[in-house]
RODO-2510 file (C-alpha; in nm, 4 decimals, decimal comma):
residues 416
     n   res          X          Y          Z
     1     m     8,4208     1,2986     2,1070
     2     e     8,6618     1,1221     1,8724
     3     q     8,6747     1,4061     1,6200
     4     a     8,7776     1,6503     1,8958
     5     h     9,0666     1,4263     1,9894
     6     q     9,1682     1,3943     1,6253
     7     y     9,1539     1,7712     1,5742
     8     l     9,3667     1,8356     1,8865
     9     k     9,6184     1,5766     1,7706
    10     g     9,6280     1,7460     1,4312
    11     l     9,7128     2,0801     1,5941
    12     f    10,0261     1,9137     1,7335
    13     q    10,1133     1,6708     1,4579
    14     a    10,0425     1,8446     1,1286
    15     e    10,2973     2,0578     0,9559
    16     k    10,0203     2,3015     0,8620
    17     r     9,7100     2,3159     1,0774
    18     n     9,4333     2,2899     0,8194
    19     i     9,1999     1,9958     0,7879
    20     e     9,3645     1,8456     0,4832
    21     k     9,7114     1,8351     0,6453
    22     m     9,5694     1,7198     0,9781
    23     c     9,4065     1,4191     0,8127
    24     e     9,7340     1,3298     0,6403
    25     a     9,9031     1,3141     0,9815
    26     v     9,6384     1,1812     1,2200
    27     i     9,5098     0,8245     1,2060
    28     p     9,2248     0,7314     1,1592
    29     s     9,0808     1,0774     1,0765
    30     q     8,8780     1,1435     0,7649
    31     m     8,8465     1,4822     0,5935
    32     q     8,4680     1,4794     0,5622
    33     n     8,4147     1,3904     0,9294
    34     l     8,6711     1,6405     1,0611
    35     h     8,5388     1,9162     0,8358
    36     h     8,1848     1,8541     0,9559
    37     f     8,3046     1,8539     1,3170
    38     v     8,4648     2,1967     1,3002
    39     s     8,2325     2,3667     1,0477
    40     e     7,8851     2,2134     1,0838
    41     s     7,8549     2,0238     1,4119
    42     p     7,6361     2,2178     1,6595
    43     w     7,8533     2,1659     1,9672
    44     e     7,8806     2,4747     2,1859
    45     w     8,2195     2,6412     2,2250
    46     t     8,1227     2,8669     2,5194
    47     p     8,1172     2,5790     2,7746
    48     v     8,4609     2,4731     2,6444
    49     m     8,6030     2,8193     2,7010
    50     d     8,4334     2,8392     3,0419
    51     r     8,5983     2,5101     3,1410
    52     i     8,9347     2,6388     3,0183
    53     g     8,8926     2,9451     3,2408
    54     k     8,8073     2,7325     3,5461
    55     d     9,1053     2,5002     3,4846
    56     l     9,3405     2,7970     3,4456
    57     d     9,2040     2,9513     3,7643
    58     h     9,2536     2,6207     3,9494
    59     l     9,6097     2,5946     3,8174
    60     f     9,7034     2,9505     3,9144
    61     r     9,5396     2,9324     4,2605
    62     k     9,8041     2,6770     4,3606
    63     s    10,0532     2,9647     4,3743
    64     p    10,0361     3,2740     4,5925
    65     e    10,1949     3,4774     4,3145
    66     r    10,0039     3,7747     4,1700
    67     t     9,7693     3,7024     3,8779
    68     g     9,6485     3,9498     3,6186
    69     l     9,3747     3,9471     3,3569
    70     l     9,5329     4,0951     3,0472
    71     i     9,3591     4,2069     2,7323
    72     d     9,5286     4,2036     2,3919
    73     e     9,4206     4,1793     2,0362
    74     s     9,5834     3,9802     1,7558
    75     g     9,5265     3,9814     1,3854
    76     w     9,6252     3,7632     1,0977
    77     k     9,6203     3,8046     0,7245
    78     k     9,3409     3,6351     0,5330
    79     a     9,2586     3,6510     0,1633
    80     g     8,9162     3,7121     0,0121
    81     k     8,6044     3,8679     0,1533
    82     r     8,3866     3,5757     0,2655
    83     s     8,5620     3,4648     0,5838
    84     v     8,3805     3,5959     0,8883
    85     g     8,5082     3,9355     1,0038
    86     v     8,7704     3,9703     0,7311
    87     a     8,8323     4,3268     0,6187
    88     r     9,1065     4,5762     0,5483
    89     q     9,2130     4,6705     0,9000
    90     y     9,5234     4,7188     1,1133
    91     l     9,6988     4,3863     1,1802
    92     g     9,9422     4,4116     1,4704
    93     s    10,1344     4,1016     1,3566
    94     l    10,2167     4,2769     1,0298
    95     g    10,2395     4,6280     1,1706
    96     k    10,0208     4,7689     0,8931
    97     v     9,6727     4,7759     0,7419
    98     d     9,5961     4,4648     0,5363
    99     n     9,3186     4,2206     0,4592
   100     g     9,2600     3,9996     0,7589
   101     q     9,0776     3,9099     1,0792
   102     v     9,1279     4,0501     1,4300
   103     a     9,0300     3,8987     1,7625
   104     v     9,0429     4,0341     2,1195
   105     f     9,1810     3,7917     2,3822
   106     a     9,1602     3,7739     2,7598
   107     s     9,4477     3,5909     2,9283
   108     l     9,5405     3,5027     3,2823
   109     v     9,9042     3,5857     3,3550
   110     q    10,1043     3,4752     3,6569
   111     g    10,4772     3,5327     3,6426
   112     d    10,5876     3,3838     3,3132
   113     r    10,2832     3,1571     3,2861
   114     v     9,9998     3,2579     3,0549
   115     g     9,6734     3,0945     2,9527
   116     i     9,4126     3,2311     2,7148
   117     l     9,0687     3,1945     2,8680
   118     n     8,8371     3,3882     2,6337
   119     t     8,8161     3,5568     2,2984
   120     r     8,5903     3,7747     2,0862
   121     l     8,6039     3,8129     1,7078
   122     y     8,6057     4,1776     1,6103
   123     l     8,3446     4,2615     1,3426
   124     p     8,4226     4,5872     1,1564
   125     e     8,1312     4,8153     1,0656
   126     c     8,1500     4,6998     0,7033
   127     w     8,0240     4,3661     0,8403
   128     t     7,7692     4,4720     1,0998
   129     s     7,6060     4,7144     0,8520
   130     d     7,5619     4,4302     0,5985
   131     h     7,3098     4,1857     0,7476
   132     p     7,2929     3,9476     0,4469
   133     r     7,6682     3,9098     0,4571
   134     c     7,6571     3,8382     0,8311
   135     e     7,3752     3,5881     0,7929
   136     h     7,5634     3,4085     0,5150
   137     a     7,8618     3,3700     0,7528
   138     g     7,6305     3,2324     1,0250
   139     i     7,6653     3,5246     1,2642
   140     p     7,3802     3,5106     1,5231
   141     a     7,1409     3,8049     1,5101
   142     d     7,2362     3,9311     1,8598
   143     h     7,5998     3,9620     1,7473
   144     i     7,5248     4,1671     1,4364
   145     i     7,5947     4,4900     1,6167
   146     f     7,9115     4,6952     1,6016
   147     r     8,1202     4,6683     1,9180
   148     t     8,4577     4,8361     1,9646
   149     k     8,7519     4,6284     2,0844
   150     p     8,7343     4,7859     2,4318
   151     e     8,3631     4,6965     2,4459
   152     l     8,4517     4,3366     2,3621
   153     a     8,7233     4,3451     2,6263
   154     l     8,4762     4,4695     2,8871
   155     e     8,2437     4,1823     2,8082
   156     m     8,5233     3,9345     2,8795
   157     v     8,6244     4,1065     3,2062
   158     r     8,2654     4,0849     3,3260
   159     a     8,2400     3,7244     3,2177
   160     a     8,5595     3,6363     3,4100
   161     r     8,4234     3,7999     3,7286
   162     k     8,0941     3,6209     3,6869
   163     q     8,2796     3,2897     3,6655
   164     g     8,4700     3,3672     3,9841
   165     i     8,8092     3,3764     3,8159
   166     r     9,0711     3,5147     4,0546
   167     y     9,2971     3,8016     3,9449
   168     q     9,4340     4,1167     4,1034
   169     w     9,4357     4,3617     3,8147
   170     v     9,3296     4,4210     3,4546
   171     g     9,5959     4,5180     3,1982
   172     g     9,6060     4,6092     2,8341
   173     d     9,7876     4,8133     2,5690
   174     g     9,7344     5,1712     2,4575
   175     l     9,4224     5,0929     2,2593
   176     y     9,2409     5,0043     2,5817
   177     g     9,4154     5,2572     2,8056
   178     h     9,3236     5,5419     2,5736
   179     d     8,9542     5,4524     2,5892
   180     s     8,8252     5,6431     2,8918
   181     k     8,4892     5,4656     2,8753
   182     f     8,6707     5,1342     2,9224
   183     r     8,8833     5,2644     3,2117
   184     y     8,5893     5,4321     3,3832
   185     a     8,3711     5,1235     3,3434
   186     l     8,6410     4,9113     3,5097
   187     d     8,6720     5,1706     3,7836
   188     d     8,2956     5,1744     3,8420
   189     a     8,2983     4,7928     3,8631
   190     g     8,5644     4,7978     4,1326
   191     e     8,8376     4,6549     3,9089
   192     h     9,1997     4,7599     3,9682
   193     y     9,3638     4,8339     3,6332
   194     v     9,7043     4,9197     3,4901
   195     l     9,6520     5,0148     3,1280
   196     d     9,9118     5,1464     2,8854
   197     v     9,8622     5,4826     2,7149
   198     h    10,0438     5,6541     2,4300
   199     e    10,2833     5,9418     2,4863
   200     d    10,0319     6,1995     2,3639
   201     e     9,7632     6,0999     2,6140
   202     t     9,6283     6,4128     2,7891
   203     v     9,6164     6,4339     3,1690
   204     y     9,5788     6,7183     3,4207
   205     l     9,8108     6,7994     3,7084
   206     e     9,5362     7,0025     3,8765
   207     e     9,1824     6,8821     3,9301
   208     p     8,9546     7,0123     3,6519
   209     h     8,6104     7,1343     3,7483
   210     p     8,3864     7,0850     3,4455
   211     s     8,0964     7,3256     3,4083
   212     i     7,8562     7,4362     3,1412
   213     p     7,9230     7,8052     3,0542
   214     e     7,6395     8,0483     3,1009
   215     k     7,4904     8,2044     2,7945
   216     t     7,6291     8,5570     2,7646
   217     s     7,4024     8,6976     2,4900
   218     n     7,0649     8,6527     2,3328
   219     r     7,2259     8,5381     2,0091
   220     g     7,3366     8,1861     1,9306
   221     r     7,2691     7,8536     2,0980
   222     t     7,2594     7,7918     2,4672
   223     p     7,5799     7,6086     2,5747
   224     t     7,5250     7,2424     2,6545
   225     r     7,8785     7,1052     2,6677
   226     y     8,1041     7,1003     2,9685
   227     r     8,4179     7,3114     2,9761
   228     i     8,7086     7,2947     3,2163
   229     d     8,9227     7,5610     3,3805
   230     v     9,2674     7,4050     3,3542
   231     t     9,4994     7,3148     3,0670
   232     g     9,5956     6,9572     2,9934
   233     i     9,9428     6,8193     2,9474
   234     t    10,0629     6,5071     2,7637
   235     v    10,2092     6,2182     2,9644
   236     k    10,5316     6,2651     2,7691
   237     a    10,5513     6,6229     2,8907
   238     v    10,4852     6,5017     3,2477
   239     a    10,7780     6,2603     3,2208
   240     h    11,0053     6,5469     3,1086
   241     t    10,9268     6,7360     3,4300
   242     l    11,0568     6,4468     3,6451
   243     t    11,4087     6,4583     3,7828
   244     d    11,6307     6,1621     3,8512
   245     q    11,5275     6,1883     4,2127
   246     g    11,1678     6,1365     4,1080
   247     f    11,2411     5,7845     3,9887
   248     k    11,3089     5,4629     4,1771
   249     t    11,5033     5,1675     4,0387
   250     c    11,3088     4,8465     4,0854
   251     c    11,3372     4,4805     3,9811
   252     f    11,0217     4,3745     3,8007
   253     r    11,1173     4,0222     3,6880
   254     q    11,3726     3,7494     3,7469
   255     g    11,5308     3,6268     3,4243
   256     t    11,7748     3,3431     3,3461
   257     k    12,0624     3,5856     3,3930
   258     g    11,9358     3,7602     3,7043
   259     g    11,6863     4,0345     3,7750
   260     k    11,5330     4,2718     3,5208
   261     w    11,5465     4,6329     3,6359
   262     r    11,3770     4,9549     3,5296
   263     r    11,3437     5,3079     3,6572
   264     v    10,9862     5,3956     3,7585
   265     a    10,7998     5,7060     3,8735
   266     v    10,4335     5,7350     3,9745
   267     v    10,2537     6,0720     3,9547
   268     d     9,9041     6,1630     4,0706
   269     v     9,7040     6,3068     3,7790
   270     y     9,3455     6,3709     3,6759
   271     t     9,1685     6,2714     3,3573
   272     w     8,8475     6,3920     3,1986
   273     n     8,6603     6,2404     2,9081
   274     g     8,4869     6,5595     2,7992
   275     e     8,1416     6,4299     2,8926
   276     e     8,1148     6,3768     3,2661
   277     a     8,0443     6,6507     3,5189
   278     t     8,3522     6,5522     3,7225
   279     a     8,7098     6,4592     3,6470
   280     r     8,8657     6,1387     3,7773
   281     q     9,1823     6,1004     3,9754
   282     e     9,4244     5,8391     3,8405
   283     r     9,7922     5,7742     3,8689
   284     l    10,0419     5,7882     3,5866
   285     i    10,3157     5,5242     3,5798
   286     v    10,6270     5,6176     3,3859
   287     s    10,9021     5,3615     3,3447
   288     t    11,2220     5,3395     3,1407
   289     n    11,5236     5,1193     3,0925
   290     l    11,8142     5,2102     3,3174
   291     d    11,9679     5,4142     3,0352
   292     g    11,6447     5,6098     2,9844
   293     t    11,5322     5,4313     2,6698
   294     d    11,2072     5,2382     2,6072
   295     i    10,9724     5,4741     2,7916
   296     k    10,6349     5,3227     2,8892
   297     y    10,3334     5,5095     3,0182
   298     s    10,0345     5,3575     3,1978
   299     l     9,7321     5,4818     3,3910
   300     t     9,6029     5,3103     3,7040
   301     n     9,3091     5,3803     3,9341
   302     d     9,5178     5,2963     4,2425
   303     r     9,4128     5,6207     4,4084
   304     s     9,4476     5,4836     4,7619
   305     q     9,8139     5,3947     4,6847
   306     r     9,7681     5,0417     4,8077
   307     s    10,0216     4,9149     4,5565
   308     s    10,3919     4,9941     4,5800
   309     w    10,5797     5,1403     4,2841
   310     e    10,7502     4,8075     4,2423
   311     e    10,4126     4,6324     4,2255
   312     l    10,2757     4,8793     3,9713
   313     l    10,5881     4,8365     3,7576
   314     y    10,5455     4,4580     3,7702
   315     q    10,1867     4,4924     3,6583
   316     q    10,2843     4,7279     3,3779
   317     m    10,5471     4,4936     3,2407
   318     q    10,3424     4,1701     3,2419
   319     r    10,2070     4,2353     2,8895
   320     f    10,5339     4,0834     2,7594
   321     w    10,4164     3,7323     2,8447
   322     v    10,0768     3,7732     2,6766
   323     e    10,2476     3,8679     2,3544
   324     q    10,4707     3,5585     2,3854
   325     s    10,1664     3,3383     2,4468
   326     l     9,9943     3,4645     2,1325
   327     k    10,3057     3,3912     1,9344
   328     d    10,3050     3,0365     2,0707
   329     a     9,9373     3,0059     1,9819
   330     k    10,0130     3,0878     1,6204
   331     s    10,3418     2,9008     1,5796
   332     e    10,2821     2,5891     1,7915
   333     v     9,9076     2,5142     1,7593
   334     g     9,8125     2,6926     1,4373
   335     m     9,5709     2,9504     1,5744
   336     a     9,5855     3,1502     1,2489
   337     e     9,6310     2,8578     1,0060
   338     y     9,2689     2,7487     0,9741
   339     q     9,0774     2,7436     0,6491
   340     v     8,7239     2,8031     0,7706
   341     r     8,4832     3,0847     0,6909
   342     t     8,1848     3,0812     0,9231
   343     w     8,1211     3,2198     1,2700
   344     r     8,0674     2,8714     1,4162
   345     a     8,3785     2,7212     1,2552
   346     w     8,5968     3,0110     1,3672
   347     h     8,4881     2,9780     1,7303
   348     h     8,5266     2,6002     1,7188
   349     h     8,8842     2,6330     1,5969
   350     l     8,9743     2,9018     1,8498
   351     a     8,8234     2,7039     2,1402
   352     l     9,0291     2,4004     2,0460
   353     t     9,3555     2,5944     2,0031
   354     m     9,2962     2,7492     2,3449
   355     l     9,2425     2,3984     2,4828
   356     a     9,5712     2,2856     2,3259
   357     l     9,7513     2,5844     2,4859
   358     l     9,6021     2,4916     2,8239
   359     f     9,7313     2,1340     2,7846
   360     m    10,0819     2,2619     2,7152
   361     l    10,0704     2,4996     3,0119
   362     q     9,9594     2,2090     3,2367
   363     q    10,2426     1,9920     3,1092
   364     k    10,5011     2,2650     3,1769
   365     d    10,3633     2,3009     3,5276
   366     r    10,3629     1,9249     3,5889
   367     h    10,7221     1,8807     3,4748
   368     q    10,8601     2,2084     3,6144
   369     a    11,0791     2,0417     3,8767
   370     e    11,2653     1,8019     3,6457
   371     t    11,2430     2,0027     3,3192
   372     p    11,2226     2,3710     3,4071
   373     l    11,3042     2,4919     3,0525
   374     l    11,0318     2,2881     2,8817
   375     s    10,8705     2,5045     2,6125
   376     c    10,5581     2,4831     2,3982
   377     g    10,7841     2,4073     2,1018
   378     d    10,9377     2,1180     2,2915
   379     i    10,5949     1,9769     2,3788
   380     r    10,4766     1,9951     2,0226
   381     f    10,7972     1,8314     1,9014
   382     i    10,7518     1,5435     2,1482
   383     l    10,3873     1,4858     2,0539
   384     a    10,4573     1,5066     1,6812
   385     h    10,7046     1,2219     1,7157
   386     t    10,5246     1,0038     1,9717
   387     l    10,1558     1,0140     1,8666
   388     p    10,0527     0,7467     1,6128
   389     q    10,1343     0,8525     1,2580
   390     r     9,9319     0,7880     0,9478
   391     v    10,2399     0,7556     0,7292
   392     v    10,4667     0,4768     0,8553
   393     s    10,5376     0,2901     0,5325
   394     k    10,5882     0,3493     0,1626
   395     d    10,2368     0,2210     0,0992
   396     d    10,0973     0,4788     0,3430
   397     l    10,2962     0,7502     0,1703
   398     l    10,1704     0,6455    -0,1686
   399     e     9,8105     0,6500    -0,0447
   400     v     9,8456     1,0047     0,0915
   401     i     9,9939     1,1316    -0,2377
   402     t     9,7254     0,9520    -0,4379
   403     q     9,4510     1,1193    -0,2285
   404     r     9,6167     1,4585    -0,2758
   405     h     9,6190     1,4146    -0,6518
   406     q     9,2583     1,3023    -0,6500
   407     r     9,1552     1,6200    -0,4636
   408     r     9,3520     1,8330    -0,7086
   409     q     9,1856     1,6623    -1,0019
   410     d     8,8437     1,7082    -0,8447
   411     d     8,9138     2,0810    -0,8117
   412     l     9,0248     2,1011    -1,1738
   413     d     8,7119     1,9204    -1,2912
   414     r     8,4929     2,1485    -1,0766
   415     y     8,6250     2,4730    -1,2305
   416     t     8,6684     2,3626    -1,5958
***
C-alpha cells in the first residue's frame, strides 16, 4: 500500500512525525490521503503486529543466546481530553502525574537487541465508565472494560505463546512484580519469570499456613478470611540480613570497556496474596553494584533452581535494553509525536512505528560485521538524507510555505 510506504518514510524523514510535517518531507504524499490512511482506513493492525512478532522471533532464533519477553509501560504527555485514553495519570517519562496516555509494551530482548512485538493502550476507569466517550473515540465494545496494566501484560504473554514466539523468561518492573495475581498466573501457565519488586515488598522466610480461624463466641460474624501464623518481612530487611559471604560477584553483560559486574544473592522465600489457601515458594534475587549501591530486588519462580545465580542476574538486568528501545521509539521514529485521537488511528500509528523499529533492528543485524556500532539514530540520519525529498529547489520550498500559510488561514477563517 503506497500510503503505508509514505507513512514509514515520513517517520524517518520528517523533523516532527505528524502528518503535516511528513507530507512536507515525503514525495508524492498528500495530507488528505495520509490522514485517511492512518485515521479512517479500515486496515487491521493486529496482523501487522503478529507479523512483526514472527519476524522478530525468526531473527532471534538465528542466535543461541537467551531471549526474554519483557513487559514495560511508557507514557507521554498529551493535551486535551478527547484523545483516546488520555487522562491525568502517572507518566514514567516525566516522573510525575500529568495529562497523557500510557501504553503497555511487550518486547523480545536478546543481549543488547530489542524489538517491540505487541502493545496495549491503557484505558483508565474514567474512560471505561463513560461509554459515550469511548464510543466517540471509536473504542470497540469488547474493549470498554477496565483492565489493569498487569492484566494487559498477561494478555500479551498469552498471545506470544499462542503465536509460538520463543523466549526463556518473562520480565518486568515493580508494577508487575508487585501484582501477585500476575505472578501467580504466569506460574500457573508454566512461565518462568524474573520480576522486579520494590524494597517494601513483603515475603516470608518460613512457609505460612493460611487457615480460617474458628469462631470463638456466639457474638459477631463467622470468620471467612484466611490468616497466617508467621510474620512477614520486607525484601529490604532480608537484604540487610545477608553477609558479604552471602553474595557472589558475577558478570552480567559485556560492555565496550569490558564486563559489567554486580554482587548478587538469591534467597528462598514464600509469598502469600491474602486470598489463597496456600502460600507459594519463590526466590528473591538481590543485586547491587560492587560498592553496594543501586540495590535491585526481583522475585522468580525458579523453585527447582535450574538457573544459576549468574543467569538470574542476567535476566534481572535485561530491562535496561527495553528502556533504551522505548527511548529510540520516541526519539527516532516519533512513537509519541502523533496527532490522532481515535482508537483506530492510535493503533495504526503504533503498528507502523513498531514496524519501523523492526526495520532498524534488521539493518543493524545485517550490517553488524562491517558496522558494529550502527545505531537507530545513524539509520534515521542515513534515510533522511538518501530518500527522495519533496523540497529540492527554491520553488519546492516556496510551495511548501504557501501551503502552510493556506492551512493557517483556513484555521483562522474556521474559528472567526
